[in-house]
MIPA-934033 format. One line per field, with one value per residue (C-alpha): chain; z, x negated, y; residue number from 1. Coordinates in pm, whole numbers. Layout:
ch = [A, ...]
z = [Z, ...]
x = [X, ...]
y = [Y, ...]
i = [NUM, ...]
This chain:
ch = [A, A, A, A, A, A, A, A, A, A, A, A, A, A, A, A, A, A, A, A, A, A, A, A, A, A, A, A, A, A, A, A, A, A, A, A, A, A, A, A, A, A, A, A, A, A, A, A, A, A, A, A, A, A, A, A, A, A, A, A, A, A, A, A, A, A, A, A, A, A, A, A, A, A, A, A, A, A, A, A, A, A, A, A, A, A, A, A, A, A, A, A, A, A, A, A, A, A, A, A, A, A, A, A, A, A, A, A, A, A, A, A, A, A, A, A, A, A, A, A, A, A, A, A, A, A, A, A, A, A, A, A, A, A, A, A, A, A, A, A, A, A, A, A, A, A, A, A, A, A, A, A, A, A, A, A, A, A, A, A, A, A, A, A, A, A, A, A, A, A, A, A, A, A, A, A, A, A, A, A, A, A, A, A]
z = [0, 84, -257, -435, -246, -333, -701, -708, -534, -792, -1081, -930, -891, -1248, -1399, -1202, -1316, -1678, -1648, -1491, -1758, -2037, -1899, -1852, -2216, -2438, -2762, -3068, -3162, -3331, -3450, -3821, -3977, -4352, -4527, -4628, -4264, -4161, -4420, -4297, -3933, -4016, -4231, -3952, -3701, -3943, -4003, -3628, -3557, -3835, -3705, -3350, -3481, -3684, -3389, -3159, -3418, -3535, -3373, -3543, -3880, -3881, -3720, -3911, -4008, -3854, -3985, -3743, -3895, -4245, -4157, -4116, -3786, -3561, -3266, -3438, -3459, -3091, -2981, -2772, -2920, -2789, -2460, -2387, -2591, -2537, -2462, -2194, -1907, -2011, -1786, -1499, -1208, -891, -566, -443, -771, -947, -1017, -1159, -1525, -1751, -1752, -1369, -1339, -1586, -1402, -1060, -1156, -1324, -1020, -779, -989, -1029, -1405, -1461, -1699, -1640, -1945, -1849, -1886, -2207, -2362, -2180, -2016, -1658, -1456, -1464, -1843, -2035, -2313, -2572, -2434, -2437, -2795, -2913, -2748, -2881, -3238, -3207, -3082, -3351, -3622, -3479, -3414, -3679, -3867, -4205, -4124, -3949, -4159, -3836, -3636, -3395, -3387, -3016, -2931, -3142, -2966, -2631, -2745, -2875, -2549, -2347, -2561, -2552, -2172, -2112, -2382, -2233, -1910, -1754, -1841, -1717, -1385, -1341, -1442, -1196, -918, -960, -1065, -789, -762, -621]
x = [0, -285, -440, -122, -103, -466, -396, -86, -280, -558, -307, -156, -497, -600, -275, -291, -648, -550, -258, -479, -746, -486, -348, -695, -792, -654, -580, -492, -180, 86, 415, 438, 781, 819, 1099, 1264, 1271, 1419, 1696, 1767, 1782, 2007, 2234, 2259, 2362, 2621, 2770, 2780, 2956, 3210, 3272, 3331, 3565, 3768, 3789, 3918, 4162, 4297, 4639, 4690, 4566, 4771, 5086, 5405, 5608, 5955, 6264, 6187, 5840, 5983, 6238, 6164, 6334, 6314, 6235, 5914, 5797, 5867, 5752, 6067, 6152, 5831, 5872, 6219, 6234, 5896, 5898, 5631, 5875, 6145, 6019, 5949, 6189, 6171, 6220, 6575, 6698, 6821, 7171, 7058, 7129, 7278, 7610, 7618, 7539, 7815, 8073, 7960, 7984, 8323, 8451, 8336, 8506, 8823, 8768, 8712, 8987, 9172, 9069, 9303, 9601, 9454, 9454, 9770, 9620, 9602, 9282, 9238, 9283, 9054, 8822, 9058, 9357, 9156, 9040, 9393, 9548, 9273, 9330, 9705, 9655, 9397, 9638, 9902, 9685, 9410, 9403, 9393, 9713, 9915, 9799, 9800, 9527, 9464, 9086, 9070, 9303, 9091, 8775, 8940, 9048, 8699, 8539, 8785, 8718, 8343, 8341, 8591, 8464, 8115, 8106, 7824, 7983, 8319, 8169, 8005, 8327, 8535, 8293, 8367, 8733, 8960, 9286, 9595]
y = [0, 234, 167, 273, 600, 677, 598, 824, 1102, 1067, 1093, 1408, 1575, 1487, 1613, 1940, 2007, 1947, 2189, 2454, 2407, 2428, 2753, 2903, 2855, 3123, 2958, 3159, 2967, 3175, 3041, 3076, 3047, 3062, 3247, 2919, 2805, 3140, 3101, 2749, 2861, 3158, 2940, 2683, 2950, 3092, 2746, 2678, 3010, 2954, 2602, 2730, 3002, 2752, 2515, 2790, 2926, 2589, 2637, 2973, 2847, 2525, 2671, 2601, 2905, 2926, 3103, 3384, 3432, 3464, 3734, 4103, 4185, 4488, 4264, 4152, 4511, 4573, 4227, 4191, 3854, 3700, 3879, 3748, 3427, 3267, 2898, 2899, 2949, 2705, 2430, 2665, 2633, 2834, 2651, 2694, 2846, 2532, 2665, 2991, 2931, 3196, 3015, 2989, 3358, 3445, 3231, 3358, 3726, 3680, 3490, 3762, 4031, 3819, 3827, 3455, 3346, 3021, 2823, 2541, 2778, 2919, 2572, 2462, 2152, 2026, 2049, 1672, 1650, 1416, 1526, 1378, 1573, 1897, 1835, 1751, 2057, 2286, 2166, 2221, 2577, 2654, 2543, 2777, 3084, 3081, 3416, 3239, 3046, 3318, 3614, 3814, 3982, 3694, 3700, 3786, 3501, 3265, 3382, 3313, 2964, 2889, 3000, 2791, 2485, 2543, 2546, 2264, 2026, 2009, 1804, 2008, 2344, 2223, 2116, 2458, 2634, 2429, 2518, 2891, 2879, 3004, 2812, 2980]
i = [1, 2, 3, 4, 5, 6, 7, 8, 9, 10, 11, 12, 13, 14, 15, 16, 17, 18, 19, 20, 21, 22, 23, 24, 25, 26, 27, 28, 29, 30, 31, 32, 33, 34, 35, 36, 37, 38, 39, 40, 41, 42, 43, 44, 45, 46, 47, 48, 49, 50, 51, 52, 53, 54, 55, 56, 57, 58, 59, 60, 61, 62, 63, 64, 65, 66, 67, 68, 69, 70, 71, 72, 73, 74, 75, 76, 77, 78, 79, 80, 81, 82, 83, 84, 85, 86, 87, 88, 89, 90, 91, 92, 93, 94, 95, 96, 97, 98, 99, 100, 101, 102, 103, 104, 105, 106, 107, 108, 109, 110, 111, 112, 113, 114, 115, 116, 117, 118, 119, 120, 121, 122, 123, 124, 125, 126, 127, 128, 129, 130, 131, 132, 133, 134, 135, 136, 137, 138, 139, 140, 141, 142, 143, 144, 145, 146, 147, 148, 149, 150, 151, 152, 153, 154, 155, 156, 157, 158, 159, 160, 161, 162, 163, 164, 165, 166, 167, 168, 169, 170, 171, 172, 173, 174, 175, 176, 177, 178, 179, 180, 181, 182, 183, 184]
């Protein structure tokens, strides 16, 4: 064991003396780079930078155009569409705010102001009506009140029927509506 330590110590001393001697000698070694090598180095750097740029911009370059991109809208100029309709926050849900959808807010505010219409009365069905009964009654009323059939100004009544059917035909919307509907 003692022999190994002496050998290692000897190697360290020899290597240190060689390093010191190499640094003490001033050699006239200059790096000479030809013009061709400079062009190759510069070209390599340019290719690397372009490659990095393309890699970072790949989503923008390969992005598919949507109908919104093709149209010239005022909201594109003001950037309000992206501000209020971006998809990044769709999955975001605050703790304790699970029932804070747009529809819930609309029903809640209308209920507080006693402005929530009774869609069951609008369609003329009972509160425990099935989806088939609601659909059947809606179609009957549409046939009677459609502006093309009656030749009267019944657009508001049609809008009210459509809204009632829209809410009551969807199970989730109907459940939310029933939660806020005040029964007498």
